[in-house]
C-alpha positions in Angstrom: 0.0 0.0 0.0 1.4 3.4 -0.9 2.1 6.0 1.7 -0.7 8.3 0.4 -3.3 5.5 0.4 -2.3 4.5 4.0 -2.8 8.2 5.0 -6.2 8.1 3.3 -7.3 5.1 5.3 -6.0 6.6 8.5 -8.1 9.7 7.9 -11.2 7.4 7.5 -10.3 5.7 10.8 -10.0 9.0 12.6 -13.4 10.1 11.3 -15.0 6.8 12.3 -13.4 6.8 15.7 -14.6 10.4 16.5 -18.1 9.4 15.6 -18.1 6.8 18.4 -20.6 4.7 16.3 -22.3 1.6 17.6 -20.5 -0.1 14.8 -16.9 1.0 15.4 -16.0 -1.5 18.0 -16.9 -4.3 15.6 -14.2 -3.1 13.2 -11.5 -4.0 15.7 -12.4 -7.7 15.4 -11.5 -7.7 11.7 -8.2 -8.4 10.0 -6.3 -5.2 8.9 -7.5 -5.2 5.3 -11.2 -5.7 6.2 -11.0 -3.2 9.0 -9.6 -0.5 6.7 -12.4 -1.2 4.2 -15.1 -0.9 6.9 -13.7 2.4 8.1 -13.6 3.7 4.6 -17.2 2.6 4.0 -18.3 4.1 7.3 -16.5 7.4 6.6 -18.3 7.7 3.2 -21.7 7.0 4.9 -20.9 9.5 7.7 -20.0 12.3 5.2 -23.0 11.5 3.0 -25.3 11.7 6.0 -23.7 15.0 7.2 -24.3 16.6 3.8 -28.0 15.8 4.1 -28.5 16.5 7.8 -27.4 20.0 8.6 -29.0 23.5 9.0 -28.4 24.6 5.4 -31.4 25.2 3.1 -32.9 22.2 1.4 -31.8 23.3 -2.1 -28.1 23.7 -0.9 -28.1 20.3 0.7 -29.5 18.6 -2.4 -27.0 20.4 -4.5 -24.2 19.3 -2.2 -25.3 15.7 -2.4 -25.5 15.9 -6.2 -21.8 17.1 -6.2 -20.9 14.3 -3.8 -22.5 11.8 -6.2 -20.4 13.2 -9.1 -17.3 13.1 -6.9 -18.0 9.5 -6.1 -18.3 8.6 -9.8 -15.0 10.3 -10.5 -13.3 8.5 -7.6 -14.6 5.1 -8.9 -13.1 6.1 -12.3 -9.7 6.9 -10.7 -9.8 10.6 -9.9 -9.9 11.2 -6.1 -10.8 14.5 -4.5 -10.8 13.6 -0.9 -9.0 11.0 1.3 -12.4 9.3 2.1 -13.2 8.8 -1.6 -9.7 7.6 -2.4 -9.9 4.9 0.4 -13.4 4.0 -0.6 -12.5 3.5 -4.2 -9.6 1.3 -3.2 -11.9 -0.8 -1.0 -14.5 -1.1 -3.7 -11.8 -2.5 -6.1 -10.3 -4.8 -3.5 -13.5 -6.4 -2.3 -15.8 -6.1 -5.3 -18.3 -3.9 -3.6 -21.0 -3.0 -6.2 -21.0 0.8 -6.7 -24.8 0.7 -7.1 -25.0 0.2 -3.3 -23.2 3.5 -2.7 -25.3 5.4 -5.1 -28.5 4.0 -3.5 -27.4 5.4 -0.2 -27.1 8.8 -1.7 -30.6 8.3 -3.2 -32.0 7.6 0.3 -30.3 10.7 1.9 -31.6 12.9 -0.9 -35.1 11.5 -0.3 -34.7 12.3 3.4 -33.6 15.9 2.6 -36.6 16.5 0.4 -38.9 15.4 3.3 -40.4 12.0 4.0 -43.6 10.7 5.4 -44.6 7.0 5.1 -48.1 5.8 4.7 -47.3 2.2 5.1 -44.6 -0.1 6.6 -43.7 -1.1 3.1 -42.8 2.5 2.2 -40.7 2.7 5.4 -39.0 -0.6 4.5 -38.0 0.7 1.1 -36.4 3.8 2.7 -34.6 1.5 5.1 -33.4 -0.5 2.1 -31.9 2.6 0.6 -30.1 3.9 3.8 -29.3 0.7 5.7 -29.9 -2.6 3.9 -27.6 -1.8 0.9 -24.9 -0.9 3.5 -25.2 -4.4 4.9 -24.9 -5.8 1.4 -21.7 -3.8 0.9 -20.4 -5.2 4.3 -21.0 -8.8 3.0 -18.5 -8.2 0.2 -15.9 -7.0 2.7 -16.5 -9.8 5.3 -16.8 -12.7 2.8 -19.7 -15.1 2.5 -20.3 -18.6 1.4 -23.9 -18.5 0.0 -26.2 -16.1 -1.9 -28.8 -16.9 0.8 -26.9 -14.5 3.0 -28.4 -11.5 1.3 -31.9 -12.5 2.4 -30.8 -12.6 6.0 -28.9 -9.4 5.6 -32.1 -7.7 4.4 -33.8 -8.5 7.7 -30.7 -7.4 9.6 -30.6 -4.0 7.8 -34.3 -3.4 8.5 -33.8 -4.3 12.1 -30.9 -1.9 12.6 -32.6 1.0 10.9 -35.9 0.5 12.7 -34.0 0.5 16.0 -32.4 3.8 14.9 -35.8 5.2 14.1 -37.1 4.3 17.6 -33.9 5.6 19.2 -34.2 9.0 17.4 -37.9 9.6 17.9 -37.3 12.7 20.0 -34.5 14.1 17.9 -36.5 13.6 14.7 -39.7 15.0 16.1 -37.9 18.2 17.2 -36.7 18.6 13.6 -40.2 18.0 12.3 -39.5 14.5 11.0 -41.8 11.5 11.4 -40.6 8.1 10.2 -43.2 5.9 11.7 -45.8 4.8 9.2 -49.2 6.6 9.3 -50.9 3.2 9.3 -49.2 2.3 12.5 -50.0 5.7 14.1 -53.7 5.2 13.1 -53.7 1.6 14.4 -53.0 2.8 18.0 -54.8 6.2 17.8 -51.6 8.2 18.2 -51.4 11.2 15.9 -48.5 12.7 14.1 -49.2 15.9 16.0 -48.9 13.9 19.3 -45.5 12.7 18.2 -44.3 16.1 17.1 -45.4 17.5 20.5 -43.5 14.6 22.2 -46.7 13.6 24.0 -46.3 10.3 25.9 -49.5 8.5 26.6 -50.8 4.9 26.7 -51.3 4.9 22.9 -47.7 5.9 22.4 -46.5 3.1 24.7 -48.5 0.5 22.7 -47.2 1.9 19.4 -43.6 1.8 20.7 -44.1 -1.8 21.9 -45.5 -2.8 18.5 -42.6 -1.3 16.6 -40.0 -2.8 19.0 -41.5 -6.2 18.6 -41.4 -5.8 14.8 -37.7 -5.0 15.1 -37.1 -8.0 17.4 -38.7 -10.3 14.9 -36.5 -8.9 12.2 -33.4 -9.6 14.3 -34.6 -13.1 14.9 -35.0 -13.6 11.1 -31.4 -12.4 10.5 -29.8 -14.9 12.9 -28.8 -17.5 10.2 -26.7 -14.8 8.5 -23.7 -15.6 10.7 -23.6 -19.1 9.4 -22.8 -17.9 5.9 -20.0 -15.5 6.8 -16.3 -15.9 7.1 -15.0 -16.3 10.7 -13.8 -12.7 10.9 -17.1 -11.4 9.4 -19.1 -13.6 11.8 -17.4 -11.9 14.8 -18.0 -8.4 13.4 -21.6 -9.1 12.6 -22.2 -10.8 15.9 -20.9 -7.7 17.7 -23.1 -5.4 15.6 -26.2 -7.4 16.1 -25.7 -7.9 19.8 -25.1 -4.2 20.3 -28.2 -3.2 18.5 -30.3 -5.8 20.2 -29.1 -4.5 23.5 -30.0 -0.9 22.4 -33.5 -2.1 21.4 -33.9 -3.7 24.8 -33.0 -0.4 26.4 -35.6 1.4 24.2 -38.3 -1.0 25.3 -37.3 -0.6 28.9 -37.3 3.2 28.6 -40.8 3.2 27.1 -42.3 6.8 27.0 -38.9 8.2 28.3 -37.6 7.9 24.7 -39.5 11.1 24.1 -37.6 12.8 26.9 -34.0 11.7 26.2 -32.0 9.7 23.7 -31.4 6.1 24.7 -27.9 4.9 24.2 -25.4 2.3 25.4 -22.3 3.6 27.2 -19.0 2.8 25.7 -18.1 0.3 28.4 -21.2 -1.8 27.7 -20.4 -1.8 24.0 -16.9 -2.9 24.8 -18.2 -5.8 26.9 -20.4 -6.9 24.1 -17.5 -6.8 21.6 -15.2 -8.7 24.1 -17.7 -11.6 24.2 -17.2 -12.1 20.5 -13.4 -11.7 20.7 -12.6 -15.4 21.1 -14.4 -16.1 17.8 -12.2 -13.7 15.8 -9.2 -15.0 13.9 -5.9 -13.7 15.2 -7.7 -12.7 18.4 -4.6 -11.5 20.3 -4.1 -8.8 17.7 -7.9 -8.0 17.8 -7.7 -7.8 21.6 -5.0 -5.2 21.3 -7.0 -3.2 18.9 -10.1 -3.4 21.0 -8.3 -2.3 24.1 -7.2 0.9 22.4 -10.7 1.9 21.3 -12.2 3.3 24.6 -9.2 5.5 25.2 -8.8 6.8 21.7 
């Protein structure tokens, strides 16, 4: 690897580390090449999301995303304008990640910027596909898999992760005027969009939250066979991600109406304990343990 490319990957790692994502600890369980690719992918996703979610006018954000899409296309053709795009292009080439997945993510963020409301769960699921499921598909190429059946299980995992994110961010999104829960679900429990935007906790909200959390739990259950089709290093990474998000979903269920008062999250030490449970299943685990030990103090 050239000195410049190594610096590009290092920039991606710094960005991912600063974000303190629920996913970052899982990267430490991967071998160096796969870990670099995951940080490049994460950095691209983080920057895409930041271009769409900021205080600038809608037109400016959409224009910025259009420019970002064009820069991605140039990077994939060999012309790199940022360290993130240089590292991403290298990862795409090394692991055969279909570029269509990356463009679909930009489609989803553009849709978000333009303003979304979902009438049905099917509409929400399609949005989740754009911003989360295809990310999981890209990860499969990095991790390595043994059967095409893995994509069906990854679909359920991506939906589960994103639906958990929606429930975690209910307060933050409502304050920004965003509603991601389907209108058909709000109607089912007699909880209006106005109630949600006003952050009004009542019995109807508690029933709605329990319903959505149970839906996410079912999706997690449906994704369990995914691990059987992954490489050993991919299995450890996915296991850590899934266990972390299932723990987050449990905290959301436990918090109930309090999710409208404060954001539910797992502290860093709890995430570290989850990752440590998967450490013995990671190849070259002594090296992984060293990487994992560095993360909380970085």
